[in-house]
Backbone as CSV, one residue per row, in Angstrom:
resi,resn,N_x,N_y,N_z,CA_x,CA_y,CA_z,C_x,C_y,C_z
1,MET,63.297,24.704,-63.507,62.583,24.575,-61.922,62.271,23.230,-61.424
2,THR,63.217,23.642,-60.217,63.969,22.354,-59.358,62.817,21.630,-58.954
3,GLU,62.535,20.654,-58.374,61.535,20.016,-56.878,62.337,19.797,-55.846
4,HIS,61.547,19.902,-54.874,62.334,19.681,-53.488,62.443,17.941,-53.209
5,LEU,63.740,17.669,-52.858,64.027,16.023,-52.935,63.101,14.885,-52.594
6,GLN,62.074,15.288,-51.852,61.788,14.564,-51.156,60.379,14.468,-51.454
7,GLU,59.897,15.710,-53.108,58.342,15.490,-53.490,58.190,14.906,-53.774
8,LYS,56.755,14.089,-53.628,55.999,13.088,-54.929,54.508,13.875,-54.706
9,LEU,54.381,13.896,-55.707,53.198,14.187,-56.640,51.875,13.253,-57.068
10,SER,50.871,13.581,-57.148,49.460,12.765,-57.490,50.273,12.773,-58.963
11,ILE,49.158,11.711,-59.369,49.055,12.106,-61.072,48.384,13.755,-61.752
12,GLY,47.541,14.093,-60.902,46.966,14.839,-60.834,47.878,16.352,-60.947
13,ASP,48.310,16.314,-59.770,49.382,17.491,-59.727,50.777,17.365,-60.215
14,ALA,51.247,15.932,-60.630,52.096,16.502,-61.726,52.120,16.551,-62.663
15,ALA,50.346,16.181,-63.926,49.844,16.595,-65.188,49.972,18.530,-64.722
16,LEU,49.200,19.028,-64.036,49.165,20.182,-63.895,51.146,20.964,-63.405
17,ARG,51.367,20.181,-63.119,53.054,20.788,-62.862,53.227,20.954,-63.966
18,LEU,53.194,19.977,-64.932,53.969,19.457,-66.509,52.837,20.321,-67.548
19,GLY,51.553,20.476,-67.358,50.842,21.550,-68.267,50.290,20.389,-69.456
20,VAL,50.334,19.201,-68.721,49.694,18.052,-69.302,48.490,17.347,-69.027
21,SER,47.999,16.456,-69.383,46.565,15.955,-69.197,46.843,15.037,-67.865
22,ALA,46.406,14.218,-66.967,46.493,13.459,-66.663,46.792,12.357,-67.443
23,HIS,45.435,12.367,-68.616,45.550,10.923,-69.398,46.574,10.807,-70.179
24,THR,47.311,11.797,-70.574,49.056,11.916,-71.010,50.168,11.031,-70.221
25,LEU,49.552,12.015,-69.255,50.596,10.855,-67.868,50.522,9.087,-68.401
26,ARG,49.463,8.441,-68.042,48.703,7.912,-67.792,48.480,6.374,-69.219
27,TYR,48.869,7.446,-70.506,49.112,6.866,-72.086,50.800,6.773,-71.746
28,TYR,51.537,7.595,-71.286,52.849,7.632,-71.266,53.636,5.820,-70.473
29,GLU,52.853,6.137,-69.567,53.265,5.059,-68.771,52.611,3.501,-69.220
30,ARG,51.105,3.865,-69.479,50.905,2.601,-70.521,51.655,1.967,-71.278
31,VAL,52.312,3.021,-72.561,53.512,2.292,-73.210,54.776,2.049,-73.220
32,GLY,54.517,2.399,-72.010,55.856,2.004,-71.661,57.104,2.892,-71.625
33,LEU,57.316,4.044,-71.825,58.146,5.605,-71.664,58.591,5.378,-70.432
34,LEU,57.510,5.272,-69.401,57.749,5.696,-67.930,57.079,4.945,-66.813
35,GLU,58.378,4.655,-65.820,58.068,3.645,-65.041,57.527,4.731,-63.527
36,VAL,55.979,4.413,-63.060,55.790,5.623,-62.012,55.891,4.757,-60.679
37,PRO,56.237,5.133,-59.688,56.589,4.159,-58.049,55.218,4.753,-57.799
38,ARG,54.181,3.871,-56.833,52.795,3.948,-56.239,53.022,3.612,-55.372
39,LEU,52.271,3.811,-54.498,52.130,4.276,-52.634,51.376,2.992,-52.811
40,SER,50.372,2.829,-53.898,49.184,1.773,-53.765,49.471,0.726,-55.165
41,SER,48.464,-0.153,-54.956,47.922,-0.088,-56.605,48.086,0.751,-57.393
42,THR,47.175,1.286,-57.049,46.674,2.502,-58.050,47.173,3.452,-57.828
43,GLN,47.378,4.300,-56.920,48.199,5.542,-56.094,49.740,6.172,-56.992
44,ARG,49.676,6.767,-57.905,50.976,6.951,-58.657,51.623,8.190,-57.642
45,ARG,53.336,8.183,-57.574,53.402,9.392,-57.333,54.767,9.576,-57.793
46,TYR,54.810,10.539,-58.530,56.175,11.264,-59.328,56.835,12.021,-58.341
47,GLY,57.871,11.548,-58.789,59.644,12.336,-57.737,60.155,13.214,-58.497
48,PRO,61.045,14.118,-58.770,62.070,14.816,-59.046,62.495,13.895,-60.619
49,GLN,62.744,12.672,-60.532,63.130,11.688,-61.704,62.344,12.002,-62.566
50,GLU,61.348,11.588,-62.432,59.650,11.028,-63.391,59.420,12.141,-63.840
51,LEU,59.664,13.554,-63.258,59.265,14.843,-63.950,59.971,14.929,-64.549
52,GLU,61.558,15.206,-64.304,62.839,15.551,-65.306,62.619,14.464,-66.461
53,TRP,62.668,13.412,-66.748,62.135,12.362,-67.434,61.304,12.760,-68.509
54,LEU,59.797,12.940,-67.832,58.790,13.639,-68.646,58.705,14.917,-69.298
55,ARG,59.610,15.974,-68.873,59.875,16.596,-69.570,60.354,16.485,-70.538
56,PHE,61.653,15.947,-70.280,62.430,15.262,-71.696,61.573,14.696,-72.594
57,LEU,60.634,13.980,-72.361,59.754,13.151,-73.441,58.813,14.318,-74.231
58,LEU,58.440,15.161,-73.412,56.955,15.767,-73.473,57.784,17.358,-74.319
59,ALA,58.776,17.480,-74.122,59.772,18.154,-75.128,60.478,17.173,-76.114
60,LEU,60.568,16.472,-76.176,60.879,15.477,-77.776,59.389,15.455,-78.260
61,ARG,58.452,15.059,-77.524,56.716,14.979,-78.470,56.396,16.629,-79.398
62,ALA,57.001,17.841,-78.221,56.685,18.681,-78.216,57.538,19.374,-79.775
63,THR,58.478,18.766,-79.798,59.361,19.506,-81.155,58.882,18.709,-82.286
64,GLY,58.057,17.199,-82.072,57.966,16.811,-83.596,58.113,15.099,-83.378
65,MET,58.750,14.723,-82.429,59.129,13.434,-82.725,58.459,12.621,-82.732
66,PRO,58.674,11.443,-83.273,56.976,10.617,-83.304,56.866,9.907,-82.804
67,MET,56.038,9.127,-81.737,55.740,8.638,-80.554,56.708,6.853,-81.050
68,GLN,56.651,6.442,-82.504,57.650,5.006,-82.877,59.347,5.482,-82.325
69,LEU,59.775,7.050,-82.370,61.091,7.100,-82.048,61.230,7.267,-80.812
70,ILE,60.477,8.404,-80.053,60.373,8.439,-78.697,60.363,6.774,-78.248
71,ARG,60.007,5.971,-78.543,60.284,4.090,-77.562,60.723,4.108,-78.108
72,ARG,61.399,4.085,-79.089,62.733,3.932,-79.336,64.059,4.377,-78.644
73,TYR,63.471,5.276,-78.567,65.073,6.209,-77.787,65.097,5.343,-76.319
74,VAL,63.478,5.479,-75.668,63.409,4.994,-74.270,63.805,3.433,-74.181
75,ASP,63.555,2.941,-75.074,63.730,1.200,-75.409,65.794,1.133,-74.831
76,LEU,66.188,1.994,-76.033,67.883,2.591,-75.869,68.064,2.642,-74.610
77,VAL,67.781,3.378,-74.219,68.025,3.561,-72.361,67.496,2.759,-71.889
78,HIS,66.390,1.929,-71.725,66.569,0.801,-70.575,67.574,-0.550,-71.039
79,THR,67.751,-0.524,-72.505,69.174,-1.496,-72.981,70.684,-1.112,-71.688
80,GLY,70.730,-0.068,-71.666,71.728,0.044,-71.047,72.727,1.272,-71.712
81,GLU,74.246,1.296,-71.009,75.497,2.205,-71.507,75.750,2.062,-72.938
82,ASN,75.863,0.698,-72.987,76.155,0.475,-74.283,75.452,0.618,-75.891
83,THR,74.333,1.574,-75.531,73.201,2.246,-76.445,73.662,3.834,-76.986
84,VAL,74.512,4.171,-75.426,74.708,5.668,-76.049,75.074,6.145,-76.501
85,THR,75.500,5.857,-77.879,76.336,6.559,-79.514,74.644,6.524,-80.185
86,GLU,74.246,5.162,-79.939,73.206,5.345,-81.350,72.360,6.020,-80.599
87,ARG,71.885,6.123,-79.230,70.662,7.091,-78.318,71.142,8.863,-78.637
88,LYS,72.513,8.674,-78.779,72.737,10.135,-79.540,72.840,10.748,-81.117
89,GLY,72.856,9.617,-81.775,72.389,9.638,-83.117,71.231,9.822,-82.948
90,LEU,70.152,9.198,-82.399,69.085,9.515,-82.511,68.614,11.155,-82.518
91,LEU,69.324,11.871,-81.373,68.922,12.866,-80.395,70.231,13.840,-82.239
92,LEU,71.193,13.851,-82.687,71.716,14.662,-83.219,70.456,14.473,-84.945
93,GLU,69.768,13.398,-85.066,69.276,13.509,-86.362,67.808,13.766,-86.603
94,HIS,67.291,14.419,-84.810,66.187,14.835,-84.321,66.339,16.591,-84.670
95,GLN,67.504,16.688,-83.988,67.924,18.046,-83.738,68.018,18.994,-85.404
96,ARG,68.277,18.006,-86.273,68.646,18.319,-87.371,66.895,18.815,-87.556
97,ALA,66.868,17.751,-87.538,65.134,17.942,-88.279,64.139,19.193,-87.696
98,VAL,64.609,19.056,-86.355,63.926,20.390,-85.952,64.056,21.640,-86.133
99,GLU,66.105,22.140,-86.693,65.964,23.200,-87.081,66.168,23.029,-88.283
100,THR,65.883,21.904,-89.474,65.122,22.566,-90.307,64.209,22.928,-90.592
101,GLN,62.665,22.428,-89.179,61.735,23.071,-89.060,61.390,24.968,-88.747
102,ILE,63.125,24.988,-87.383,62.683,26.478,-87.152,63.312,27.124,-88.982
103,ALA,64.189,26.932,-89.722,64.271,27.850,-90.526,62.931,27.833,-91.479
104,ALA,62.189,27.060,-91.323,61.398,27.108,-92.241,60.381,28.064,-91.682
105,LEU,60.539,27.353,-90.417,59.377,28.326,-89.865,59.471,30.214,-89.737
106,HIS,61.151,30.277,-89.687,61.665,31.882,-89.924,60.721,32.459,-91.198
107,GLU,61.366,31.500,-92.124,60.885,31.633,-93.856,59.655,32.316,-93.612
108,SER,58.625,30.884,-93.398,57.267,31.942,-93.202,57.041,32.806,-92.297
109,LEU,57.527,33.586,-91.215,56.598,33.973,-90.701,57.872,35.854,-91.377
110,GLY,58.657,35.557,-92.264,59.221,36.428,-93.033,58.311,37.055,-93.996
111,ALA,57.423,36.017,-94.331,56.695,36.190,-95.191,55.173,36.649,-94.470
112,ILE,54.565,36.365,-93.328,54.102,37.477,-92.372,53.586,38.684,-91.992
113,GLU,55.491,38.648,-92.187,55.627,39.824,-91.523,55.490,41.492,-92.935
114,ARG,55.862,40.626,-94.073,56.680,40.978,-95.006,54.886,41.885,-95.353
115,LYS,53.704,40.662,-94.846,52.059,40.660,-95.756,51.267,42.203,-94.518
116,ILE,52.553,41.917,-93.274,51.595,43.111,-92.428,51.849,44.300,-92.399
117,ARG,53.432,44.327,-92.952,53.944,45.857,-93.341,53.594,46.356,-95.283
118,TRP,53.150,45.481,-95.657,52.109,46.020,-96.959,50.679,46.268,-96.311
119,TYR,50.073,45.989,-95.630,49.189,46.553,-95.081,48.723,47.173,-94.315
120,ASP,49.997,47.551,-93.825,50.544,48.937,-92.756,50.711,50.050,-93.729
121,HIS,50.943,49.419,-95.054,51.355,51.053,-95.580,50.235,51.270,-96.569
122,GLU,49.459,49.742,-97.472,48.131,50.421,-97.920,47.312,51.456,-96.448
123,GLU,47.020,50.685,-95.285,46.369,52.034,-94.618,46.529,53.300,-94.732
124,GLN,48.568,53.886,-94.733,48.650,54.865,-94.701,48.511,55.612,-96.264
125,VAL,48.547,54.572,-97.217,48.021,55.279,-98.781,46.102,56.108,-98.561
126,ASN,46.286,54.786,-98.226,43.995,55.203,-98.078,43.847,55.948,-96.739
């Protein structure tokens, strides 16, 4: 999903586009994960860069990264290019954790599928 280069969205429109609440966006800004340009002291305007950054942060959160680690990652980004290795390490560690979760979910899904097949078999017998 690519936004038009000049498009600037209100907080409500950005929240709708991202599938989160405006409260979530305000929270991300309040805790320092995001800086949003404003038309006035109150009117936030989300452009393509802010939306892309938020998509990434929301993906980290959706995959179970704790807010403390997300904040650490954002702090490293703000610190500068000399933190690239540490940022990559943090993401690699999280990637391994997500892969472990996916493997566990596949195993659990297999157990559910086996039980459904068992019920299907039972229905055919009865």
